[in-house]
C-alpha positions in Angstrom: 0.0 0.0 0.0 1.2 3.5 -0.8 -0.8 6.5 0.5 -1.9 9.3 -1.8 -1.4 11.7 1.0 1.8 11.2 3.0 1.8 10.9 6.8 5.6 10.4 6.9 8.6 11.6 5.0 12.2 10.6 4.3 15.0 12.9 5.6 17.6 11.3 3.3 20.2 10.9 6.0 23.5 9.4 5.2 23.5 5.6 5.6 23.5 2.3 3.7 21.8 3.6 0.6 22.8 7.3 0.6 26.5 8.4 0.8 25.6 12.0 1.3 22.5 13.6 2.9 20.0 14.8 0.3 16.4 16.0 0.4 15.2 14.4 -2.9 12.9 12.0 -1.0 11.2 14.7 1.0 7.4 14.9 0.4 4.8 17.3 1.8 3.1 16.0 4.9 -0.6 15.8 5.1 -1.5 17.7 8.3 -5.3 17.6 8.2 -7.1 15.1 10.3 -9.6 12.9 8.4 -11.5 9.7 8.9 -10.0 7.2 6.5 -12.3 5.1 4.3 -10.4 2.5 2.3 -11.8 1.0 -0.9 -11.5 -2.7 -1.4 -8.6 -3.8 -3.7 -11.0 -4.9 -6.4 -12.7 -1.4 -6.4 -9.6 0.7 -6.3 -8.2 2.4 -9.4 -4.8 2.9 -7.7 -3.2 -0.5 -8.4 0.4 -0.3 -9.6 3.1 -2.8 -10.5 6.7 -3.0 -9.4 7.7 -0.4 -12.1 5.2 2.1 -10.5 3.0 1.7 -13.6 -0.8 1.7 -13.3 -2.2 -1.8 -13.8 -3.6 -2.0 -17.4 -7.0 -3.4 -16.2 -7.4 -0.4 -13.9 -6.4 2.1 -16.6 -9.0 0.6 -18.9 -11.7 1.2 -16.2 -11.0 5.0 -16.4 -10.2 5.0 -20.1 -12.9 2.8 -21.6 -11.8 3.6 -25.2 -8.9 1.2 -24.5 -11.1 -1.7 -23.2 -10.7 -3.7 -26.4 -6.9 -3.9 -26.2 -4.8 -6.1 -24.0 -1.6 -4.2 -23.3 1.3 -3.7 -20.9 1.4 -0.2 -19.3 4.9 1.3 -19.7 4.4 5.1 -19.5 7.8 5.6 -17.9 9.4 3.7 -20.8 11.5 1.4 -18.5 10.0 -2.0 -19.2 11.4 -4.6 -21.6 9.3 -6.6 -24.0 11.0 -9.8 -23.0 9.6 -9.5 -19.4 6.0 -9.2 -20.6 3.6 -11.8 -21.8 1.4 -9.2 -23.4 1.5 -8.7 -27.2 0.9 -4.9 -26.9 2.4 -2.0 -25.1 1.2 1.5 -24.1 4.6 3.2 -23.7 6.6 6.4 -24.0 9.2 4.4 -26.0 9.4 5.0 -29.8 6.9 2.8 -31.7 7.4 2.3 -35.5 3.7 1.5 -36.1 1.4 2.9 -33.4 -2.3 2.1 -33.4 -3.0 5.1 -31.2 -0.9 8.0 -29.8 -1.3 10.5 -27.0 0.4 13.7 -25.9 1.9 14.5 -22.5 0.4 17.7 -21.2 -1.4 16.6 -18.0 -0.2 15.3 -14.6 -0.1 12.5 -13.5 0.9 11.1 -16.9 -2.0 8.6 -16.9 -4.4 11.5 -17.3 -3.1 12.1 -20.8 -4.5 8.6 -21.7 -7.7 9.1 -19.8 -8.4 12.5 -21.4 -7.2 11.4 -24.8 -4.7 14.3 -25.1 -3.6 14.6 -28.8 0.1 14.2 -29.5 2.8 11.5 -30.1 4.5 11.1 -26.7 2.8 7.9 -25.7 2.0 5.1 -28.2 -0.2 2.0 -28.2 1.0 -0.7 -30.5 2.4 -4.2 -30.9 5.2 -5.1 -28.6 7.5 -6.0 -31.5 7.2 -2.4 -32.9 8.7 -0.7 -29.9 12.4 0.2 -29.6 14.4 -1.8 -27.1 17.2 0.1 -25.5 19.7 -0.9 -22.9 18.4 -0.2 -19.3 21.1 2.3 -18.6 20.4 4.2 -21.8 16.7 4.4 -20.7 17.9 5.9 -17.4 19.7 8.6 -19.2 16.4 9.9 -20.5 15.6 11.1 -17.0 18.2 13.8 -17.4 16.8 15.3 -20.6 15.4 18.8 -20.6 11.8 17.7 -21.5 11.8 15.1 -18.7 13.1 17.4 -16.0 10.8 20.2 -17.0 7.8 17.8 -17.0 8.4 16.2 -13.6 9.7 19.2 -11.8 8.7 22.9 -11.8 11.7 24.1 -13.7 11.1 27.0 -16.1 12.6 26.8 -19.6 15.1 29.6 -19.0 16.9 27.4 -16.5 18.2 25.3 -19.3 21.1 26.0 -21.7 20.5 24.0 -24.9 19.3 20.7 -23.4 21.1 20.8 -20.1 20.1 22.2 -16.8 22.0 25.5 -16.3 23.5 25.2 -12.9 26.7 25.8 -11.0 27.7 25.2 -7.5 28.7 28.8 -7.3 25.6 30.2 -9.1 24.9 32.6 -6.2 28.3 34.1 -6.9 28.0 34.1 -10.7 30.4 37.1 -11.1 33.2 34.6 -10.4 32.2 32.5 -13.4 31.9 34.6 -16.6 31.1 31.5 -18.7 28.1 30.7 -16.5 27.0 34.4 -16.5 27.2 34.5 -20.3 25.1 31.3 -20.7 22.5 32.5 -18.2 22.1 35.8 -19.9 21.9 34.2 -23.4 19.3 31.7 -22.2 17.1 34.4 -20.6 17.3 36.7 -23.6 16.3 33.9 -26.0 13.4 33.0 -23.7 12.3 36.6 -23.4 12.4 37.1 -27.2 10.3 34.0 -27.9 7.9 35.0 -25.1 7.2 38.5 -26.3 7.2 37.6 -30.0 4.1 35.5 -29.4 2.1 38.4 -27.9 
């Protein structure tokens, strides 16, 4: 079981799994008191697998347009076809012949499927038509600009080209003229595009 509203958080102290203290696992605590009413497992829409992917049967309950398809849910794009007995995938991986496609504008990302958001970020298709990359290459996708900007509230002007524009001395940018140049260039480009559209 995993609560929608957290009653506990992780301080990320140094230990067996963390070499340095970090706050990346901190989550907001739910401070309101409420009487809990749990749904039965069969009634719940919130059933996920070990990849943190929504169960396909539960997704079909809230997206009835997919009810005729039998597919593996792979919205994070981390699953491998060889570990699934399904013949179809609904995935963020590239598909050479998708039957249906969806954009990625809403959060959580399942809502793009439920609301049938137009676009080509997610594809539904035959398992054999999806690209199969090495697991570590799939992990690298997490550091791409579009991934960071989707999952975290990072504005576009914090990126230089496709990399997050940061520096451990960013607060003293005057000591790093290269950083200052990239930051100004990025903000000017963003401002030009922003005001050009008005």
